[in-house]
C-alpha positions, 0 to 999 in steps of 0.5 A, a space after each residue: 542510511 545514506 541516499 545511496 544505501 536507500 536507493 540500493 535497498 529500494 532497488 532490491 525490494 522492487 526487484 523482488 516485488 511481484 505485486 503489480 499494483 504496488 509497483 504501479 503505486 511506487 511509480 506514481 509516488 516517485 513520478 513528480 512530473 505527473 502532478 499527482 501528490 503522494 497522498 492522493 496516489 496512496 489513497 487511490 491505491 487503497 481504494 483499488 485494493 478495497 474494491 478488489 477485496 470486496 469483489 473477492 468476498 474478503 469483507 468483514 461485518 462492522 462487529 468483526 472489524 471492531 474486534 479485529 481492530 481492538 485485538 490489534 491495539 491490544 498487541 501493541 
């Protein structure tokens, strides 16, 4: 894909996206003036989503998490 095609695809995806926190992450990833690197921005985004999941009660026991991970690995 050319840079122009990639930009066009990104614009389409961004226009369809409704998750505000994901859109904020995209801004943080693309904002080179902020001094925040992409890896750090992704870690912060993951932490924010994890905290929201915990507050909403979307949690698993360690055993459930292990079983889920094993099932996902078997699918590959």
